Phi, psi and omega in degrees: 000313180296321180296323179295316178298315180295324178299312180296317181301309183289333174294312179298315181297322178296317178296315180299310181299317180298317180293322179295320180297314180299311182293325181292325184269349177297139180301142180263133177282114183275141176272116182271095179203153176243032183294115181222079181286174176299148191222140172244120178262116182257125180241099175285135186222127174229111181054055181246032182303329181279350187236332194298323182296315181291328178293315178299316180299321179300320179288318180296325183273351180292139177290129175199125189280356184236180183297140174220149172229151179242121180247112176261122178256106180280107186270073175061036181296146177252006177255208184262020179305313183303311183294320181296314181292321180299316179296320179295321180293332178288336179272321183234118184290348178286346181261127178235145181240135173228133180248131179231163175295152181298103183231003178104164185297315181301314180297318180297318178298316181299320178295322178292322178297319179298326181275347182285159183232357188255167185295318181255142176240122177254126178257125184229133176297148188282356179242044190234166175222132182281142173281172182298129177069017187296316182294319178295317182295318185282339183273331191292337180288349178280005174299334173277115185294347180275353181279126181261333182202151179225130179263168178240183175269129181257126176235151178273140175282111185274158171214203182279001178276115182303334179298327177288333178295316180295321181291321177297318177299316179296319179296323177296318179293321178296317178295325178296320178294321176294326176297320178296316177300321180297325180301327183256015179076029185243030176290132179208355177249133186235072190272139165065314182217104183210150179247145183228147168285122187303318180298325180293318177299315180293325181298320183265005176088015177076194181286145180269144181261004187264009173223165178268000179236070183296332181286337175277313184295320181295325179295320181291323179290326176294321176298317179296331180278358175096009181273150172273145177238138182229165174241133181256179176267006179295135186247138174230137177254127183240148174287142185236165180306140183258352181229158177300320180299313180293321178297318179299315179299318181297313185287328173298319177299316180296316181296315179295318180297322179298315180295320179301317181293317181295324177293321181291320182248052183295345182278353183272314182303132178066017179259114183295343178302330183257020173059220184296334178296316183282327187254351180230302187300298182291320175303326177294319176299317178298322179301320183294329174296312179297317177305312182294318182298328182268313191279329179297309177299320180296317181297313180296322177298314181296320180299308186280333175294318177294320179297316179294316186290315189264347184232301183299322180300338179248023178058029178256085185280322181210130181192178177296325177294321177295317180297319179293325178299309181289326176298322178295320179292325188254025174206170179290345178302325182300320179292321178296315180295318179300315179297315181298314184291331177286316180297324180278001174092001180289324175251156179288131176272124183220178177297324179299322178301312181295325177293317181296311181294319179296318178295320178298315181296317178297321178298317179296320178296317179297317180300314180298315180296320181295315179295319178297326183277322190254345185214201174227151185294137174225143181302327181296340178295331178296319176296316182297313180299320183297325183245025186285333185301308180297325178295313181296324178294319178297313181296319180295322180293324177292330182281324190270305192290320174298330180293334177299316178297319180294327181299327181263358184281145177241011181287155178282129183264137178234131184281085177243133183248159171220160179293135179233008186290313187258000180085000000 
């Protein structure tokens, strides 16, 4: 039974990886335009005293040939966010501060949109730094009047904490997947750094407060309103959780928010009316839920069943052989050893073996292509790739299992945020 499930799983993964590689490597049709209208950058902030000044400075120093204003919406902060922004606004008149009661990110953005005066509205997380040419790059795609929103590439701001290395790597892969969706006209997620046509936001009533994934929900409502959504090459670097606890809180929030949005927009998945969003983008997300529900228990079963059979049964609780066994499961070394032992005849060579190895190779090719497209090579990525499996299993479990509870929940959801960077 388990072998049959694994056969289907690796077959699906092989097809997915192969299609992603093809779409990722296909030449991208570039939009030749220098469209740079007036812009309002809205920064919702809740307890961002340690980050807000550098974020504002990043926007002020960014190259942009037209008028810009920066609207910081202080969402009921209890730290010194208000004072820092106020001092900055006294120095530079392009910076404006508005303080509202703590009502969540969606509400803060909506208040900023109401106060904005320019054609384009850029929403930027308060713990971020813009990449070179980001504002120009994200605005030029609005030369097409049918475009309602444009997303950017999200990268993690790395430091000496290895946890940030894994997150940056993950963000690059995530951006690559959104890039693939964009290739087939399936952009629908607008995370962290995105630009909107102000009139389009006002037309659909702004961001919704009834889910925890406002950047996902707003994209679907814009699609339903008939607007095109695109992804640009504009890059933003954001601060990410520094502890396992903070990372867990963040990903549980994301997983629950995703389910909330899918429940709200249940008419979109598998609906050809919504093009690639309905038949490719969201179905792929749904697949990852199913993938996690099936493969995480199977993987844990295989790990501990092998430990019990080959070690505990012989009173070998801990030894170098046990350490090598677990090292193999939680690193790329395990795939190398598995391949070697199968080729040398120690393990049975079967169709499943070729599927497993083929899927692994396609995954490596996709990773290389994604990093080349969305980031730049760094030696630390070799370390991340080698130990990425346990990290991905952990992240997938945080994404999937809390979402099960949300799937059955009937409570009213309110978009209220708290800091998750430091735990």
